[in-house]
C-alpha positions, 0 to 999 in steps of 0.5 A: 374808811381807812384805806389801809384796810381796803383791797386796792386793785385786787392787791390784799394788804398784809392786815387783810390777808392775816384776818382772812386766813386766820381760820385757815391757820387754825384748821391746819393746826387742828388737823396736825393735832388730830393726826399726832393724837391718833398717831397717824401720818399722811402716808398711813391710812390704817396704822394697825394694818398688817405689814410685811415682815423683812423676811419669812417669820418663824413666829406670828406672835409673842406671849411674854410671861413676866416674872417681876422681881427676879426669880432665883435661877440657881433654885429653879432651872440652873443646877450648880452642884458646887453650891451644894458642896460648898453650902455655908462656905466663904467664897471669893466673888469678884465685882459684886454690886459696888465692890471694886472690880479689882478686889476679891470679896468673901461671900457665904454660899447658899445651896438651892433650897429645893431639890433638882431632878432631871426631866424629859428626854433632854434630861434638863434639871428642874427643881421642885419649884416647877414640877408642872413646867418640868413636864414640858422641858422637851419643848423648851429652850433654856438660856442659861447665859443671860446678862443685863443692865441695871442692878435695881428693879426699876432700871433693870425692868425698864431695860428688859422692856425698852432696851434702856435704863434711864431714857424714855424709849418704846417698849418691845411690844410697841416696836412689834406693833410698829413693825408688823401691825395687827393680824386682826383689824378689830384688835390692837397689836399689843396687849398687857395683862394686869401690869404693875404701876411700879418699876417703870409702870406705863413706860414698860408698855409705852410707845414713847416717840412711836405713834400713839396707836402702838402703845400697849393696851393695858387690861386690868392692873396688878392691884386689881381683882381679876374679876373686874378687869376689862379693856378701859374706855371700851364701853359707853355707859351713857348711851345705848348701842343703838344711840352709839351706832347712830352717833358713829354713823353721823360722825363718819358721814361728816368725815366722808363729806369732808373727804369728798370736798378734799380729794387726796387728803390722806389724813382725813381717810386715816382719821376715818379708818382710826374711828372705824377701828375704835368702833370695831374694837368696842364691839369685838374686844370685850368678849376676849376677857370673858372666859365663861365659854371655855370648857371645864377641862380647859379651865382645869389645866390652867388651875382656874378655880383653885385658890393658889392658881386661879388669878394667874390661870385666868391671865394665861387663858386670856393670853391664849384667847388673845393669841388666837384673836390675832394680837401680835404681842401679849404680856402676862404679868406676875407682878403684884406687890406685897409690902412695897416689894415686887414678887420674887424679890426675896432678899430674906425668907427665900422660901417665899419663892415656893408660894410664887411658884405655886401660883404660876407653875400650873397655869404656865404648863397649862398654857404650853399644853393648850397652845400645843394641842391647838397647833398654836405653839408652832407659830407662837413664841413663849418667853418666860423670865424676870428682869434679872436673877439672884445671887448664889450667895446668901443675904440676910441669912436666908435670902438672895440679892439681885444678880444681873450678871448671870441668870436664866430665861426660857423660850418655847415654840416658833422654831426655837430648838426644843429640849436644849440648854444654851449658854452657862453661868460659872460654877456658882451660877454668878456670872454668865461665861459661856455663849453669853446673851445680853438682853439686847441679843435676846431682843434682836432674836425675838424680832428675828423670829417675827421676821424683823431685822432689828437693825432695819426696824428703826424710827427717826426721832430728834434727828436720828434713827432709833431702834430697840437694840440701839447700836447693839444686839446679835441674833442667837442663830444657834438656838433656831431650829 
């Protein structure tokens, strides 16, 4: 017998200590891996439990209607008489794309291709692209002085969703989930409907360095038939519900037994709660995408059953159902790609805007009407917009190029001042010049409406505190009622 391997006088050799504790090291590592995979910490028993806001919120939830590709603001909501007067004229425009900001460059102005008229008591001008949305202008706050980062779709789309053009950062919905949790213990806090795999793809609803539980739940994808969309991995096709319940009960029995032998271990309790959340979602979530129980008149206001509006109408109706169920942040994506280009991206053939507007106008108006009728618009913030706007001058004769320097988004509901236009672009609709709002400012304002201080909503990672707005952002108090 080798004396070196013996325990002498109750003193353990180093070799013996390592041999006996090896399994313990493995258990510690496994516990850490499980905790990280679930996005849990020892101080968080239910990571999606509703959390208190920093101050009284005006909104309980957000529905973001994303128009990928950049709809033309000067052809839709930002009327510029100078474009009509100077159609086809060469005008000096400074600082376009890669032009030297010290030089003036000639560009050919192109008038709006659709007629504008004023709507509602507020008299907001809206083009004939959006006749149904125009009926709701008295409930809408138009932000005409928007500007952002990124001249190309990819960077600008990432910036809209994450506040960064080139780094992996948490998405807006993930920050909302992290800050507030879910209103419904049976549902995730953040859902995105039919997102595209392009222009940032999953990063646009990703959690980045936030716990994984805060990643957006994607339902369907842009290239998929809406009839087949469902929450992925929510059902077990191999086992019956009875067998799944037995399996779940056994798993939780083991977890509870371990918890009893290790009192005070928060990680075990957190794992138990995470499994219970997943099981409750499996039972409750699938029905939210089933629209069969909705009345015919309700489906009609969304344009469901009509060729042009059926797909987006179903998405908007699902958004209302998700809002009712307690989901904090819902994104509705009009982002399918045709020929490799995102919708609304008309560098030529701008009349294609009419087809896209036809697909979304009635469903959006239906959503606003439905939310208002049900009393949900009072505490639901609806946000409409793309990653940027388009130029007032032409490209390829009958198209418009990207324009991050000035464009329009609009908000409705949740104590945002209704029936107003805030901010302005220049006489051409090119540069934001009055009451300018950067995308960081919009993010700060959205969080403020949810009762979150964008400067306090932070997460420590890699030695520093991160936030959605980085070191920027001012709340637009002027648009709050």
